[in-house]
N, C-alpha and C positions, 0 to 999 in steps of 0.2 A: 430201395426196392428189395423185397424178400425173394432172393434168387436161390436160397439154400434149402427150401423146404419141398422142392419138387421131388416127385418119385423117380427112382432110377430109370434111365432109358435103356441101359444094358447092364449086364452083370459087372459088379465092381471088380471082382477078381480077374475077369477077362480083360478089363481096361488096364489094370496094373501089369498083367503079363505082357500085353502087347507093347505098352510103353517101355517096359524093361528091355524088351527085344529091340525096340527102336534105338534105345540108348547104347546097347551093347553090340548089336549086330544088325544094322539097318538093312543090309542087303538081303537078309533072310525074311523080311516082311513081305507077305503076299499082297501086293498092291492091286492085283487084279480082282481081289475079293472086296465087294462093296461093303460088306459088314465089317471087314478089317479096317477099311479106311474110315468108316464111321466111328469105330471104336477108338481110333487114334484121336480124332477130334473130340469125341466124348470124354476120352481119358484125360485130355488136357483140361477140360472143364472141371472134372472131378479132382484130379491129382493136384493141379496148380491152384484151383480157386475154390474147391469144395462145393461146387455147384452140382445139382441133380443128385444129391446124396440125401437119403432119409436118415437123419441122425438118430431118430428114435430106434430104428432097426439096427443101426451100426453100433450104438452104445448099449443096447439092451434095456433101455429105460427112457426117462425123460431127457431129451437132448437139447432143450431150449437154450441152455446156457452156452452151448457150443455155437449154434447159429448166431446168437447175439454178438459174441466176440468176433465171429467171422464177418458179420455185417459191418462191424466197426473197422475191421481190417480192410474190407472191400471199399468202404467209404474213404479211408485214408489213402489207399492205393489209387482210387479213382481220382481224388483231388490232385495227386501228384501227376498222374497221367494227363489230366486235363491241362495242367500248367505246362507240362512238357510239350504236348502237341500244339498248343496255341501260342506259347511264348518263346519257344526255343529259337525260332527263325524270325528275322525282322520282316522278310518279304513273304507275301501270301503264295507266290508262285514257286517258292523254293522246293515244294514237294515234287515238282517236275524233275528237278535235278536228282533228288533222292531216288525216284523211280528209274531214272536213266542209269544211275549208279548200280542199282540192283540188277537191271537188265544186263549191264556189262559184266557183272560178277557171275552170271549164270553159266551153265555148261551147255554147249551147242552141239548138235549132231555133226559128225565128221563130214566134211565136204560142203556144209551149209555156210552161207554168208550171214553172219550174225546181224540181225536187223531188229529195229524196234519201231513201232507205229503208235503215234498219239492221235486219236480220232475224237473230235468233238461232235456231239449229236446235232441233228437238225435244229432242235429247239434250244440248244445250248445248256441242257439240263444234266448231261452226263458226258464224262470224259472216259474213254476206253484206252488202255495202254496194253499193247500186245507185243510179244516177241516170239521168235521161233526157237526157243530153248527146248531142252529135253523135258523139263517139267519139274515140279516141286518133289522133293523127297520128304519122308516123314520127319527127318531131323530139321529140314527147312521149315516145315509147318510148325513144329514146336518152337523154333527160334522166333518166328514172326509173331507168335502168341506170347512173347516174353519181352522184357526190356533189358538190354545189355547182354543178351545171350546170342550173339551172332555166331554163325557157323564159320566165320572167317576170323583169323587171328591178325593182330596188328602187323603191318608190313609184310603180309603173306604175298608171295610171288603171284602176280596176276590178279590180285584182289584189291578193290578200292575201299569198300566199306568193312568195318569190323566192330562198330560200336553197338549194333543191335537196336538202333532207335530210328533209323532212316524212314522206314515205312510209316511210322507214327505221324510224320508230317502231313499225310493225306487228311488227317482229322482236322486240320486247319480249314479245309474247304468242304468236307463231307462228313455225314453222320453214319453212313452205312455202306462202306466199300465192300466189294465182292472179289474173291479170288477164284479163278477157274484155271487149274493147272494140271494137265495129265488126268489122273484119276481123282484129284481132290477138287471139291466144290464147297466153299464155305464163305461166310461173311462175318464182318464185325458190325455191331449195331449199337450206337450210342442211345438211340431212342428207346431201346428195350432194357439195356443194362446200365445206363448212365455212363459216366466217364470210364468205368471198368470195361465198357464195350470196346475200348481201344485194343484190348488183348484177349477178350473172351470170344472164342470162335463159335459160330452157329453153323452146323452142317446143313447143306442144301441138298435134299434127296432128289432122286429121279433124273439126274442129268447124266448124259453120256460122256465118255472120255474126251477131253479137250485136246486140241492140237497145239502144242506149245503152252504158253501162259497168257491169260488175259486178265487184267485187273479193271473192273468196272467201278467207276467213281461217280455216284450221283452227287452233283454239286449242290451244296446248301443254297447258294445263290446262283441261279442260271446266268450265263453270260451271253452277250450279243455276238453277232457274226464278226464284228470288228474289235472284239475284246483283245487287249494286249496280253492275255493270259499265256498264250503259246509263244510270245515273242522271246521268252527266256530260252527257248530251244534254238540257239543259233548254230549255224554250220560248224563253227570252230570247235564245238563240243566234241566232235569226232577225232580231233587231232591227237589227244593223249589217252583215249580209252584203250583198254587192253584187247577187247574182242569186237565190239560193235563197229561195223563198217558202213552201216546204212541207217539213216534217220528219216522217217516219213511222218509228215504232219498233214492231217486231213480235217477239213472243216466242212461238214455236210451242209447242203442247202435244201431248199424246198423242192428243187428239181435238179436234173443233171447239169444244167447250165450254171447253176449257182455253186456247184461243188468246187472247192478249192483244195488242191493237193500239191504239196511240194515234197521232193525227195532229194536228200543230199547223200552223196556217196564219197568215200575216201579212196582215192586211186593213187597208186605208186607210179611215179614218173621215171624211175631209174632203171630203164631197160638198156641204157647206153653204156653201162659199165662204170658210171660215176659212183654208184652206191658203195659205201663201206659199212663196217659194223657200227660206225659212230655218226654217220650223216646220211640222210635220205631226203630226196625231194618228193613231195606229195601234192596232190591237187584235190580240192573240194569241189565237186560238181553238183550243182543244184538244178533240178529240172521241175517243171510243172507237169502235172498229169501222171506222175509216177516214173518208174525206171525207163520207160520208152517214150516219155514225154519230151517237150521242147526244152533244150538247154537254155537256162536263163542267166546263169552266172558261174564263173570259175574263180577260184582263189588258189594261188600256188604258195607253198611254204617250203623252206629248207629246215628240216629237223636235225639238230646237232646235239648229240648226247655224250656224256662222260660218266664213267663209273666213279662212285664216291665210297671210300672206306669210312664207315660210320662207327667203327670200333667193335670190339668183342667178336671179331671174325665175320662181321656182317657187312654187306655191300648194298648200296642203293644207287640210284641213277638220277642225274640232273639233265634236263633237256631244254633247249631254246628253240623256239619256232620263229623263223625270220620270214616276214612277208616278201615274196619275190615278184609280185604282180607288176612292178614298175622297173624291172631290170631285163625284160625280154626273156627269151628262151633260156631255161636253166641248163639245158643239155647241149647247147651250142658253144662254139669257140667265140667268146665275146671279148677276148683280150684286147684292150685298147679302145673298146666302145664306151661311150658315155651312157650313164643311166638316163632313162626317160624323165625321171623326176625324183624328188627327194621323198624320203619316207614321210607318210602323212603324220602331221603333228598330232599324235594320239598316244594315250597311255593304255597299255594292255593289262589285263588282269594276270595275276599269278595263279597258277593251277596246282591243285593237289588232285590230279586227274580231272576234276571238275573245277570251274572257276571259283576263287575265293573273293578277292577284291583287287583293285589296282594299288600298287605300291610305287608307281611312277616309272616303271620300265617302258621302253619304246619297242619292246618285243614281247612275245608270249613266253613265260617261264613256267616249266613244269617240274615238280619235285614231289617225292613221297614224303611230304612234310607232316609232322605231327600237328594236328589242328584240334581246336575245341569242338564240342558237339554241334555248335551252330554253323560250322564250316564257313565262317566269315572272317577269319584271321588266322595267324600262325602263332603257335605257342612260343613265347620268347624265352622260356625257362628250360628249353629242350636242348641238350647237347647234340642230339641227332640233327635237329634243325640247324644248329650252328655249324656243324661239319658240312652240311649241304651248302649253306651260305658261303663258307670259306672257299668253296670250289668255284664260285662264280667267275673270278678273274680268269682262271684257266679255261672255263667253258667259253667265255667270250673270245679268248685267243683262238680256241678251236673253231669258233664261228668264222673268224677272219681267215683261217687256213682253208676251211671248206669253201668259202666264197671265192677266195683267190684261185683255188684249184678249178672251180667250176666256171667262174665268170671272168677271171683275170684280175690282176692287182689293182687296176683303176677302179673297177666297180666294187671290189672288196673294200678298198679304202673309203670310197664314197659312202657305201652302206654302213660300215662300221663307224665312220665319223658321225653319221646321223643317229646311230644306236647308242653311242656312249652317253652315260648320264652325267649331268652336272652333279656336284657333291650335294647340292641342296634339293635335287629333284626326287631322290629316293626317300621313302617314308617308312616309318614304323620299324619293323624288324630288319629291313634291308638298308636302313640309313647308313650303317658303316661300310656298305659294299661299294658306294660310289668312289670313295677315295682309293680303295684297293684296286678297283677295275682300271681307273685312270693311271695308277702307278704301274700296272702291268703293261699298258699300252705305251707308256713313256719309254720303256726299255726295248720295245719291239721295233724293228726296222720295217715299217709298213706304209709310210707316207711316200707317195710318188714325187720325185724331184727330177729336174732336168740336168743333163751334163752334155758335154760335147757341143754340138751346134744347135741343140734344142733351145727353144724360147717358150715363154709363157703364152704366146699367141699362136704359134704353129708347132704343135706337138709332133715330135719325131719318135716313133716307137723304139728305135734302136738307142735313143738317148735316155730312156727311162731307167731310173734307179730308185731303190727303196731305202729310206733313211729313217732313223728314230726321230720323233718329233723335235727333240732338243737340237737337232742338227738342221732344222728346216726353218726358212723364212717364208711366210705366206705371202705370195705375190699379190699385188693389187693392180688395178688398171693403170694407175698413174706411174707405176714403177716397173711394169712388165718388161719394157725393152731394156731396162737397166740391170735386169737379173743376170743376163749373160750366162756364163758357165759357173756361176756361184761367186760369192765375194768373200775373201778371207776364210775359205773353208766352210762357209755356211751356204748351203744350197737353197735355191728359191723353189718352193713347192708349187704344185698345180692345184692347190685347194680351191682357189677361186674359179679356175677354168673347169672344175668338175661341177660347178653350179651348187655348191653346198650352201645351205641356208642356216646352219647353226650359228649361234652368236659367237662373237670374238672370245667370250669367256672360256668356251670349251677349248679353243686353240691355246689360250694362255695356260690353262690347267694342264694341257698336254706338253707345254713348253715350246710350241710353234708360234713365234711372234710375227706380227705383221711387218713387212719389209718397207718401212717408211723411207722416203728419199734421203733424209738426213742420216739415218742409220747406214744406208748403203754408201753414201759419200764418206762417212767416217771409216767404214770397212775398207774402202778403196785406198784412202790415205794410209791406213795401217799396213796394207799389203805392199804399197810402194816403198815404204821405209823398212 
């Protein structure tokens, strides 16, 4: 399509002057001027893509050769953009996570609770994504009209994205998304500009200043009311984001009775003084009907973090989120109480602020990992990532310490026993971590055993001791009464009385062996002699 022969919409020199100001001193740009905002968008069309320029006037003669070369460049760029937007991600709904990432990276007014809302229209033809941020800056407009020109640098504090391609994921489902942010109103349109429309902005005149930012996404294929499209937006997404504390999902209906609205908020539970710089208990509260609606679910997590020296004077952080829903109140004195149940047999995804994929962990793991553009794995050739991975054993030991302090040693032992991975359970980049984690817990005195008058059937709190796994025999029902005060210096643990469901293999890997009757008799004979 011949996009280069249009007559100029505004003066070329004015466009260049404004764009130079944006690059050098963004704060001095008068965003209250409608003409200035239009010049910024028009200047991107001219300066970056050579569109709306009369080359006969610019060259002083016949400029046909220049537009022909420019058209070939546009076609080449367009094919690349089309491949990027359609083939980069394996899942169609991945664009939702990219928009959530962008919302978390935004700047919010002081005192406001950062929130984002995803709203599906009544007929399922449009998805609107809005947040209460300050609004786009000229530099942000230029970045979203480019590829790989993010306003955020890699590993920047408080920033998730930095590759400058996340927004392009919307073209997997839409031909003409619109952005309304503060004083900026523009759209991208594949139907008018072909694949180049992924980065070519079109100014939308005559609109008033928007409050916050709204992205309107007309869906190429409308979805029904029960579409799984928005199921990707799970409450757990709020756990590791830097700013967003509220996630709202609205599916409009034909009438008010058909309206479906859920809102999840992240709430800190640590008003009791348990909170330290390295661990905090949080709750995800999900309500129907908005923030004042009916509470339908809650999920509690303990977030435990450790700083990681990644070299060259830089520091990152690794965080584990441990589900707490089955251990009772996290801020009460639960020392000596048994857990209500074992950790659900589930594998949780690893996060780089947003979920990547499962690697076999029984808890949620967050790190500022270096990842490919598809956000579906972790780079294996990264020294940065290796340093984060090497910190995993220490992080899990910190998890045990935090659980023990909050919930008591029995629940801490029970939960950690369920969380520890078998060497064969971890996959991909984290496969070497299984052995290192188990080795760290073999050296730690953390398994509860009995001494004095305690027995495996009637637990006495004053008889509780903690021992390394190599010093523990795991009592079973048929030998419980024979454990006594320990045999030959080997104590009998309470692993079975805690109701643990992990296979015997994990006990053997830790060095805690089952106390078979024959082994006990042999130990007794040895102690008599």
